[in-house]
C-alpha positions as CSV (number, residue, x, y, z in Angstrom):
1,X,72.4,113.4,52.3
2,X,75.9,113.4,54.1
3,X,74.4,114.2,57.5
4,X,72.2,111.1,57.3
5,X,75.1,108.9,56.6
6,X,77.1,110.3,59.6
7,X,74.1,109.7,61.5
8,X,73.9,106.0,60.7
9,X,77.5,105.5,61.5
10,X,76.8,106.9,65.1
11,X,73.8,104.6,65.6
12,X,76.1,101.5,64.5
13,X,78.8,102.6,66.6
14,X,76.6,103.1,69.6
15,X,74.8,99.7,69.3
16,X,78.2,97.8,68.9
17,X,79.3,99.4,72.1
18,X,76.2,98.5,73.9
19,X,76.7,95.1,72.4
20,X,80.4,94.8,73.5
21,X,79.6,95.9,77.1
22,X,77.7,92.5,77.5
23,X,80.7,90.6,76.8
24,X,82.6,89.2,79.9
25,X,86.2,88.5,79.0
26,X,89.8,89.6,80.7
27,X,90.6,91.5,77.4
28,X,87.2,93.3,77.5
29,X,88.7,96.5,78.7
30,X,91.4,96.7,76.5
31,X,88.9,96.5,73.5
32,X,86.8,99.0,75.1
33,X,89.6,101.4,75.5
34,X,90.8,101.1,72.2
35,X,87.3,101.2,70.7
36,X,86.8,104.5,72.6
37,X,90.1,105.9,71.4
38,X,89.5,104.9,67.8
39,X,85.9,106.4,68.0
40,X,87.1,109.7,69.3
41,X,89.7,109.9,66.8
42,X,87.3,109.1,64.0
43,X,84.6,111.8,65.2
44,X,87.4,114.3,65.8
45,X,88.8,114.0,62.4
46,X,85.4,114.1,60.6
47,X,84.5,117.4,62.7
48,X,87.6,118.8,61.6
49,X,87.4,118.3,58.1
50,X,84.0,119.5,57.9
51,X,84.9,122.6,59.7
52,X,88.0,122.9,57.5
53,X,85.7,122.8,54.3
54,X,83.4,125.2,55.7
55,X,85.9,127.7,56.8
56,X,87.5,127.4,53.3
57,X,84.3,128.4,51.6
58,X,83.6,131.4,53.9
59,X,86.9,132.8,53.2
60,X,86.5,132.2,49.5
61,X,83.0,134.0,49.8
62,X,84.5,136.9,51.8
63,X,87.1,137.3,49.1
64,X,84.6,137.4,46.2
65,X,82.7,140.0,48.3
66,X,85.9,142.2,48.7
67,X,86.3,142.0,45.1
68,X,82.9,143.1,44.3
69,X,83.1,145.9,46.7
70,X,86.3,147.1,44.9
71,X,84.9,147.0,41.7
72,X,81.7,149.0,42.7
73,X,83.7,151.5,44.5
74,X,86.1,152.1,41.7
75,X,83.1,153.1,39.4
């Protein structure tokens, strides 16, 4: 479910960028620059948060396996 929501955001941002490129104004490149920076920050943070959560789960699973291994070996 979460991947679908993120995919929809990508499509919305992409379509907004395409529509924005059709504008012809003096501040257009400022807007494009800040839009690109904010999109980069958004995607970097979402990627980092997802990886941090995955890493935390992997570490917890490894600790659980180590505890089970110790209990089996001690028997």
